[in-house]
C-alpha positions in Angstrom: -117.2 -85.0 -61.5 -116.3 -87.3 -58.6 -119.1 -87.7 -56.0 -118.7 -85.8 -52.7 -118.5 -87.7 -49.4 -120.0 -86.7 -46.1 -117.9 -87.7 -43.0 -119.6 -87.7 -39.6 -117.9 -87.4 -36.2 -118.5 -86.1 -32.7 -118.0 -82.5 -31.9 -115.3 -83.1 -29.3 -111.6 -82.5 -28.9 -110.6 -86.1 -29.2 -112.5 -86.7 -32.4 -111.1 -83.5 -33.9 -107.5 -84.5 -32.9 -107.9 -87.7 -34.9 -108.9 -85.8 -38.0 -105.5 -84.3 -38.6 -104.0 -87.8 -38.7 -106.7 -89.4 -40.8 -106.7 -87.2 -43.9 -104.4 -84.3 -45.0 -107.4 -82.6 -46.5 -108.7 -81.8 -43.0 -105.8 -79.5 -42.5 -105.4 -78.0 -46.0 -108.4 -78.3 -48.3 -111.6 -76.3 -48.9 -114.6 -78.0 -47.3 -118.1 -77.3 -46.1 -119.3 -78.5 -42.7 -122.5 -78.8 -40.7 -122.7 -78.7 -36.9 -125.9 -79.8 -35.2 -127.4 -81.2 -32.0 -128.3 -80.1 -28.6 -131.5 -79.5 -26.8 -132.7 -76.7 -29.0 -132.1 -78.6 -32.3 -129.7 -75.9 -33.6 -127.6 -76.2 -36.7 -124.6 -74.2 -38.0 -123.1 -74.3 -41.5 -119.6 -73.1 -42.4 -116.8 -73.4 -44.8 -113.0 -73.5 -44.2 -109.7 -74.6 -45.7 -108.5 -75.9 -42.3 -111.1 -78.1 -40.7 -109.1 -79.0 -37.7 -108.2 -75.4 -36.8 -111.7 -74.2 -37.4 -113.3 -76.9 -35.3 -111.0 -76.1 -32.4 -112.1 -72.4 -32.7 -115.7 -73.6 -32.5 -115.1 -75.8 -29.5 -113.8 -72.7 -27.6 -116.9 -70.7 -28.6 -119.8 -70.6 -26.0 -122.3 -70.2 -28.8 -121.5 -73.6 -30.1 -121.4 -75.4 -26.7 -124.7 -77.2 -27.3 -123.7 -78.8 -30.7 -122.8 -82.5 -30.8 -122.1 -83.7 -34.3 -119.9 -82.6 -37.2 -120.5 -83.5 -40.8 -117.8 -82.6 -43.2 -118.5 -82.5 -47.0 -115.3 -83.5 -48.8 -114.7 -83.3 -52.6 -111.4 -83.3 -54.5 -112.8 -80.7 -56.9 -113.9 -78.1 -54.4 -112.5 -74.6 -54.4 -113.3 -71.5 -52.3 -116.1 -70.3 -54.6 -117.8 -73.7 -54.7 -117.7 -73.9 -50.9 -119.2 -70.4 -50.4 -122.0 -71.3 -52.8 -122.7 -74.7 -51.1 -122.6 -73.1 -47.7 -125.2 -70.5 -48.8 -127.5 -73.2 -50.3 -127.4 -75.4 -47.2 -128.1 -72.5 -44.9 -131.1 -71.5 -47.0 -132.4 -75.0 -47.3 -132.0 -75.6 -43.6 -133.8 -72.4 -42.7 -136.5 -73.1 -45.3 -137.0 -76.7 -44.0 -137.7 -75.5 -40.5 -136.6 -78.7 -38.7 -133.6 -77.0 -37.1 -133.0 -73.4 -35.9 -130.1 -72.0 -38.0 -127.7 -70.1 -35.8 -125.5 -68.6 -38.5 -125.0 -64.9 -38.6 -125.9 -62.9 -41.6 -122.7 -61.2 -42.7 -123.6 -61.8 -46.3 -122.9 -63.9 -49.3 -123.3 -62.5 -52.8 -124.7 -64.7 -55.6 -121.4 -64.8 -57.5 -120.6 -66.6 -60.8 -117.7 -69.0 -61.0 -116.4 -71.7 -63.4 -118.8 -74.6 -63.9 -121.3 -73.2 -61.4 -124.2 -75.0 -62.9 -122.4 -78.4 -62.8 -121.5 -77.9 -59.2 -125.0 -76.8 -58.2 -126.4 -80.0 -59.6 -124.0 -81.9 -57.3 -125.3 -79.8 -54.4 -128.6 -81.8 -54.7 -126.8 -85.0 -54.3 -125.1 -83.7 -51.1 -128.6 -82.6 -49.9 -129.9 -86.1 -50.4 -127.0 -87.5 -48.4 -127.7 -85.1 -45.5 -131.4 -85.7 -45.7 -130.8 -89.4 -45.4 -129.0 -88.7 -42.2 -131.9 -86.7 -40.8 -130.8 -83.1 -41.4 -133.8 -82.4 -43.6 -137.4 -83.4 -43.3 -138.6 -82.2 -46.7 -137.5 -82.3 -50.4 -135.9 -79.3 -52.1 -139.0 -78.5 -54.1 -141.1 -78.6 -50.9 -138.6 -76.4 -49.1 -138.3 -73.8 -51.9 -142.0 -73.5 -52.3 -142.5 -72.5 -48.7 -142.5 -69.1 -47.0 -139.7 -70.0 -44.7 -137.4 -70.3 -47.7 -138.8 -67.4 -49.8 -138.8 -64.9 -47.0 -135.6 -66.2 -45.2 -133.0 -63.6 -44.1 -130.3 -66.1 -45.2 -130.2 -65.0 -48.8 -127.4 -64.8 -51.3 -127.9 -61.1 -52.3 -127.5 -59.9 -55.8 -124.6 -57.4 -56.2 -127.1 -54.5 -56.5 -128.9 -55.7 -53.3 -125.6 -56.0 -51.4 -124.5 -52.4 -52.5 -127.9 -51.1 -51.4 -127.7 -52.8 -47.9 -124.1 -51.6 -47.4 -124.9 -48.0 -48.4 -127.9 -47.9 -46.1 -126.0 -49.3 -43.1 -123.0 -47.1 -43.6 -125.3 -44.0 -43.6 -127.2 -45.3 -40.6 -124.1 -45.7 -38.5 -122.9 -42.2 -39.4 -126.3 -40.8 -38.4 -126.4 -42.8 -35.2 -122.9 -41.6 -34.3 -123.8 -38.0 -34.9 -127.2 -38.2 -33.2 -129.1 -37.4 -36.4 -132.5 -38.7 -37.6 -132.8 -40.1 -41.2 -135.1 -41.4 -43.9 -133.8 -43.7 -46.6 -135.8 -45.0 -49.6 -135.4 -48.1 -51.8 -137.6 -48.0 -54.8 -138.2 -50.9 -57.1 -140.7 -52.8 -59.3 -142.5 -55.8 -58.0 -140.2 -58.8 -57.8 -137.0 -56.9 -57.3 -136.5 -58.2 -53.7 -137.4 -55.1 -51.7 -139.0 -57.2 -48.9 -136.0 -59.5 -48.8 -133.7 -56.5 -48.4 -135.7 -55.3 -45.4 -135.7 -58.7 -43.7 -132.0 -59.3 -44.4 -131.1 -55.8 -43.1 -132.9 -56.4 -39.7 -131.2 -59.7 -39.2 -127.8 -58.2 -40.2 -128.3 -55.4 -37.6 -129.2 -57.9 -34.9 -126.1 -59.9 -35.7 -123.9 -56.8 -35.6 -125.4 -55.9 -32.2 -124.7 -59.4 -30.8 -121.9 -60.7 -32.9 -119.5 -63.5 -31.8 -116.0 -63.0 -33.4 -115.8 -66.8 -33.9 -118.6 -66.5 -36.5 -117.3 -63.6 -38.6 -115.4 -64.6 -41.8 -112.9 -61.8 -42.6 -113.7 -62.0 -46.4 -117.5 -62.0 -46.1 -119.4 -59.2 -47.8 -120.3 -57.2 -44.6 -117.5 -58.2 -42.3 -116.2 -54.7 -42.0 -119.4 -53.7 -40.3 -118.8 -56.0 -37.4 -116.8 -53.7 -35.2 -117.1 -52.7 -31.5 -118.1 -49.2 -32.4 -121.1 -50.3 -34.3 -122.1 -52.8 -31.7 -122.1 -50.0 -29.1 -124.3 -47.8 -31.3 -126.8 -50.6 -31.5 -127.0 -51.2 -27.7 -130.7 -51.1 -26.8 -131.6 -50.5 -30.4 -135.3 -51.0 -31.0 -136.3 -51.9 -34.5 -139.3 -53.2 -36.4 -140.7 -54.2 -39.8 -144.0 -52.6 -40.8 -146.0 -54.7 -43.2 -149.3 -53.3 -44.3 -150.5 -56.5 -46.0 -152.0 -58.9 -43.4 -151.2 -62.2 -45.2 -147.6 -61.3 -45.8 -147.3 -60.0 -42.2 -148.3 -63.4 -40.8 -145.9 -65.2 -43.1 -143.0 -63.0 -42.0 -143.8 -63.5 -38.4 -143.4 -67.2 -38.9 -140.0 -66.6 -40.4 -139.0 -64.4 -37.5 -140.1 -67.0 -35.0 -137.6 -69.4 -36.5 -134.7 -66.9 -36.7 -132.4 -66.3 -33.8 -132.2 -62.6 -32.6 -135.4 -61.8 -34.4 -138.9 -62.1 -32.9 -142.5 -62.1 -34.3 -143.3 -59.0 -32.3 -140.9 -57.1 -34.5 -143.3 -57.5 -37.4 -146.0 -54.8 -37.2 -149.0 -53.4 -38.8 -149.2 -49.6 -39.1 -151.9 -49.7 -36.5 -149.5 -51.6 -34.1 -147.1 -48.7 -34.5 -149.6 -46.0 -33.9 -151.4 -47.6 -31.0 -148.3 -49.2 -29.3 -146.2 -47.8 -26.5 -142.7 -46.5 -26.9 -140.7 -45.3 -29.9 -138.4 -47.1 -32.3 -134.9 -46.4 -33.3 -135.5 -47.9 -36.8 -138.7 -48.9 -38.7 -138.4 -50.6 -42.0 -141.6 -50.2 -44.0 -142.4 -52.8 -46.6 -144.7 -51.7 -49.5 -144.8 -48.1 -48.2 -147.2 -47.2 -51.0 -149.8 -49.5 -49.2 -149.8 -47.3 -46.1 -153.1 -45.5 -45.9 -154.4 -41.9 -45.6 -157.5 -40.8 -43.9 -160.3 -42.4 -45.9 -163.2 -44.7 -45.2 -161.6 -47.6 -43.3 -162.8 -51.2 -43.4 -164.7 -50.8 -40.2 -166.0 -48.1 -37.9 -163.5 -49.2 -35.3 -160.6 -48.5 -37.6 -161.9 -45.0 -38.2 -162.0 -44.5 -34.4 -158.4 -45.9 -34.2 -157.3 -43.4 -36.8 -158.7 -40.6 -34.7 -157.2 -41.9 -31.4 -153.7 -42.3 -33.0 -153.8 -38.8 -34.5 -154.8 -37.3 -31.2 -152.2 -39.3 -29.4 -149.3 -38.4 -31.7 -150.2 -34.9 -32.9 -152.6 -33.6 -30.3 -155.6 -33.4 -32.7 -157.4 -35.5 -35.3 -155.7 -33.9 -38.4 -157.3 -35.4 -41.5 -154.1 -34.6 -43.5 -152.0 -37.0 -41.4 -151.3 -40.4 -43.0 -149.9 -43.7 -41.6 -146.5 -42.6 -42.9 -146.7 -39.6 -40.5 -147.3 -42.1 -37.7 -144.2 -44.0 -38.7 -142.1 -40.9 -38.7 -143.5 -39.7 -35.4 -142.7 -43.0 -33.7 -139.2 -43.7 -35.1 -135.9 -41.8 -35.4 -134.8 -43.6 -38.5 -136.9 -45.0 -41.4 -136.2 -47.2 -44.4 -139.1 -47.0 -46.9 -139.4 -49.8 -49.5 -141.8 -48.7 -52.2 -143.1 -48.9 -55.7 -145.1 -45.7 -56.2 -146.7 -47.0 -59.4 -148.6 -49.6 -57.3 -150.7 -47.1 -55.4 -154.1 -47.9 -56.8 -156.6 -48.0 -53.9 -158.4 -44.9 -52.8 -157.0 -45.2 -49.3 -153.4 -45.7 -50.4 -150.9 -42.9 -50.0 -151.3 -40.2 -52.7 -148.7 -39.7 -55.4 -147.5 -36.4 -54.0 -146.6 -37.9 -50.6 -144.5 -40.6 -52.2 -142.9 -38.1 -54.6 -141.9 -36.0 -51.5 -140.1 -39.0 -50.0 -138.1 -39.5 -53.3 -137.1 -35.9 -53.8 
């Protein structure tokens, strides 16, 4: 396979005009490109079959106004599938590296098979090395892929099953929002099936639908049909959060949200944050729902007092039957519960009958 080349130029009209005269592939060939620069150290990754036309679109977009440099990855063996895969890899590596803030939307890429995929993916590492030599990456691929910014990034290539789950959830949510109905959806899976990733991905996708820029939506992307004015209107003022019972995981996800445009660390909550906090939520996604607790001996006397205060605040009395899941439902109109009911092993975890009720 012939080596790829990385061509660098300024993100400006004059430089783009010269492209069409320098190489015919800039007008009619699949490429992947990286835009970066500006005071906020932002980066954007895309793919196109007409580089000149796409760059002119970006120049007209206010969201790209701070970017300064274009790098175009050229390869005579590239096709659409390869470019989509390389685009996805670069977005994930850049997000995981943390040097730049990735401003891409999250309309979705599915981890699809294609001819000679393993061979092409090996060449992606050579492209990474070229971009790293030019300062786009601070760390190596193994260092990036072993970090939480990569493992918990919303910029994931979903499996087909994950993509179907996300699409079904959002289609149902938009119907309920339009009709003014409340809802509870459940995703059940064994450990390692990517439930946490689905929750993070979904929140980023909702934020992108709420704030989307037409310039960034690829018409053939997985969730492009969700980016319509009607959905954006339904999400106006939409308050959402991710409830994570495990403290160590909660801190890791907050670091990811801090580096992700349109998300914020304050969106990552403990069950106590939900119960004690002010205001209600339109949507709460609950990770590891089976780790929510019922009334039992808490880790400290203060937590027992908080349990009483929250129950009195939400239900008017300290009802010992109420669980943290009841707090979630009292404080939100819509809930997405991610759970593995076989993992409830601690005395304070939600009992089996409560989880079974949610699945019925």
